C-alpha positions as CSV (number, residue, x, y, z in Angstrom):
1,M,9.3,11.5,-75.9
2,G,10.8,8.5,-76.9
3,L,8.9,5.2,-75.4
4,Y,11.2,4.2,-72.3
5,K,10.8,7.9,-71.2
6,Y,6.3,7.0,-71.4
7,I,7.2,3.8,-69.4
8,R,9.4,5.5,-67.1
9,E,6.7,8.1,-66.2
10,V,3.9,5.3,-65.7
11,W,6.3,3.2,-63.6
12,K,6.9,6.3,-61.2
13,Q,3.6,5.7,-59.9
14,P,2.0,2.4,-60.8
15,K,-0.7,2.1,-58.6
16,S,-2.3,4.8,-60.2
17,S,-1.0,4.8,-63.6
18,L,-1.9,1.4,-64.3
19,G,-5.1,0.8,-61.7
20,S,-7.0,-2.2,-62.6
21,L,-4.4,-4.2,-64.8
22,W,-1.8,-4.0,-61.3
23,T,-5.0,-5.6,-59.3
24,E,-5.3,-7.9,-61.7
25,R,-1.1,-9.0,-62.1
26,L,-0.6,-9.1,-58.3
27,I,-4.1,-11.5,-58.1
28,K,-2.3,-13.6,-60.8
29,W,1.1,-13.1,-59.2
30,R,-0.4,-14.3,-55.7
31,R,-1.4,-17.7,-57.2
32,E,2.1,-18.5,-59.4
33,E,5.2,-20.0,-58.0
34,A,7.9,-17.8,-56.1
35,T,10.5,-18.4,-59.0
36,V,8.8,-17.7,-62.7
37,K,10.8,-17.6,-65.8
38,I,9.1,-14.9,-68.1
39,D,9.2,-14.2,-71.7
40,R,9.5,-10.5,-71.4
41,P,10.5,-8.1,-68.8
42,T,7.6,-6.3,-67.6
43,R,9.5,-2.8,-67.0
44,L,11.2,-2.7,-69.8
45,D,12.6,0.4,-69.6
46,R,14.6,-0.4,-66.2
47,A,16.0,-4.0,-67.6
48,R,17.4,-2.8,-70.3
49,S,18.9,0.4,-68.4
50,L,20.4,-2.5,-66.7
51,G,22.2,-4.5,-69.1
52,Y,19.1,-6.3,-70.8
53,R,18.8,-7.1,-74.2
54,A,16.7,-9.7,-76.4
55,K,19.3,-12.2,-77.4
56,P,20.2,-16.1,-76.6
57,G,21.6,-16.6,-73.5
58,I,19.7,-14.0,-71.1
59,L,16.7,-14.4,-69.4
60,V,14.2,-12.9,-67.1
61,V,12.8,-14.3,-64.0
62,R,10.5,-12.9,-61.4
63,Q,11.2,-14.0,-57.7
64,R,8.8,-13.4,-54.8
65,V,10.2,-12.5,-51.6
66,L,8.1,-12.6,-48.0
67,R,8.1,-9.0,-46.6
68,G,8.7,-9.0,-43.1
69,G,11.2,-9.7,-40.7
70,H,13.2,-12.9,-40.1
71,K,13.5,-15.9,-37.2
72,R,16.2,-17.2,-36.0
73,P,15.7,-21.4,-36.3
74,T,14.5,-23.0,-32.7
75,I,16.8,-24.1,-30.8
76,R,15.2,-27.5,-29.2
77,S,17.9,-28.3,-26.6
78,G,20.8,-26.2,-24.4
79,R,20.6,-22.8,-22.4
80,R,19.4,-19.2,-23.5
81,S,21.4,-16.2,-22.9
82,R,19.5,-13.9,-21.2
83,N,18.9,-11.7,-24.7
84,F,18.4,-14.6,-27.0
85,G,14.8,-14.0,-28.9
86,Q,13.3,-15.1,-31.8
87,R,13.8,-12.3,-33.9
88,M,17.0,-12.1,-36.5
89,D,17.4,-8.5,-38.3
90,L,19.8,-9.6,-41.9
91,D,22.1,-7.1,-43.1
92,K,20.8,-9.0,-46.5
93,G,17.9,-6.7,-48.2
94,Y,14.9,-8.1,-49.9
95,Q,16.3,-7.5,-53.7
96,R,19.3,-9.2,-52.5
97,I,17.8,-12.0,-51.3
98,A,15.6,-12.1,-54.6
99,E,18.3,-12.4,-56.3
100,E,20.5,-15.3,-54.6
101,R,17.3,-17.3,-54.7
102,A,16.6,-17.1,-58.7
103,S,20.4,-18.1,-59.0
104,A,20.1,-20.9,-56.8
105,K,17.4,-22.0,-59.5
106,F,19.0,-22.0,-62.5
107,T,22.8,-22.7,-61.2
108,N,24.3,-22.3,-65.0
109,C,23.4,-18.6,-64.7
110,A,24.9,-15.8,-63.3
111,V,22.6,-12.4,-62.2
112,L,23.4,-9.2,-64.1
113,N,21.0,-6.8,-62.2
114,S,17.6,-6.8,-60.9
115,Y,15.1,-4.3,-60.6
116,W,11.7,-3.8,-58.4
117,V,8.6,-4.8,-60.2
118,A,5.2,-4.7,-57.3
119,K,4.5,-5.1,-53.4
120,D,1.1,-5.4,-51.3
121,G,1.1,-6.0,-47.9
122,R,2.8,-9.8,-47.7
123,H,5.3,-9.8,-50.6
124,Y,7.7,-8.1,-52.7
125,W,8.1,-9.0,-56.4
126,Y,11.7,-8.6,-58.2
127,E,12.6,-9.2,-61.6
128,V,16.0,-11.1,-62.0
129,I,18.3,-10.5,-65.2
130,L,20.2,-13.9,-65.2
131,V,22.9,-14.6,-68.1
132,D,24.2,-17.6,-68.9
133,R,27.9,-17.9,-69.1
134,A,28.6,-21.0,-71.1
135,H,26.3,-19.4,-73.9
136,P,28.5,-18.8,-77.1
137,A,26.6,-15.9,-77.7
138,I,27.4,-14.2,-74.4
139,V,31.0,-15.5,-74.5
140,S,31.0,-13.6,-78.2
141,D,29.4,-10.6,-76.5
142,K,31.6,-7.6,-76.3
143,T,29.9,-6.0,-73.9
144,L,28.4,-9.1,-71.7
145,G,32.0,-11.6,-72.4
146,W,33.3,-10.3,-68.8
147,I,30.4,-12.4,-66.9
148,A,31.7,-15.5,-68.6
149,E,35.2,-15.2,-66.9
150,K,36.1,-17.8,-63.9
151,H,35.9,-15.1,-60.9
152,H,32.1,-13.5,-61.9
153,K,30.9,-17.4,-60.5
154,S,27.9,-16.5,-57.9
155,R,28.2,-13.2,-57.9
156,S,25.3,-12.5,-56.2
157,F,25.8,-14.8,-53.5
158,R,29.4,-13.2,-52.4
159,G,27.6,-9.5,-52.9
160,L,28.8,-8.4,-56.4
161,T,25.7,-7.2,-57.9
162,S,24.4,-3.8,-57.4
163,A,21.9,-4.7,-54.5
164,G,25.0,-7.0,-53.1
165,K,26.8,-4.0,-52.6
166,K,24.5,-1.4,-51.5
167,S,23.5,-4.2,-48.6
168,R,27.4,-4.3,-47.7
169,G,26.8,-0.6,-47.2
170,L,29.7,0.1,-50.3
171,T,27.5,2.9,-52.5
172,H,28.7,5.0,-49.2
173,K,32.4,6.9,-48.9
174,G,33.8,9.1,-46.9
175,K,32.9,10.5,-43.4
176,G,30.9,7.6,-41.6
177,A,32.1,5.0,-43.9
178,E,35.3,4.4,-42.4
179,H,34.6,0.3,-41.4
180,L,32.9,-1.2,-44.7
181,R,35.9,-1.8,-46.5
182,P,37.3,-4.5,-47.6
183,S,34.3,-5.9,-45.7
184,K,32.8,-4.9,-42.1
185,T,34.3,-8.6,-40.6
186,A,38.0,-7.6,-42.2
187,S,37.7,-4.5,-40.5
188,F,36.6,-5.8,-37.1
189,K,39.5,-8.1,-37.3
190,R,41.8,-5.6,-38.6
191,K,41.0,-3.5,-35.0
192,F,40.2,-5.8,-32.3
193,L,42.2,-9.0,-33.2
194,K,45.7,-7.3,-34.3
195,K,45.7,-6.3,-30.3
196,A,45.6,-9.7,-29.0
């Protein structure tokens, strides 16, 4: 077995495989800020399979996301509908939210991809691979040069990353996925607003 295969095996059950290291990491990460730039990926096998390379212009950020439901902003005046509630169910997944927050922090970079690192009862941690779109090493790169093009700006906010496409339902095809393309909103408009 190669090195990456051994790493992959460990990460299948990280809590039992890593033991006390897992607990130490979580204690340390809870005290850190929500967005932390790190020197190297925690899961090297996963990062490399998603496009990470140890070269200038590529950086990795560990992003913490709070688990649980979301709440609507409080309405301070005016009437409420009978069905109004504080709970808000988002169509977005936690991973997509993590990508968006990391991208907002590093505005000159585009999100290449991300992967799960850890969770506890309160938080999820994801590592987001960011690419500096203006860096000469990236622009001249044959495999990563595409991300420097103008229409790949703000990929995470438009749901164009892998996690974004998953939360938009674009991993499904055929029966049951008729109303997902090009988007749920476009499908709704095509169905209902043409009749009016």
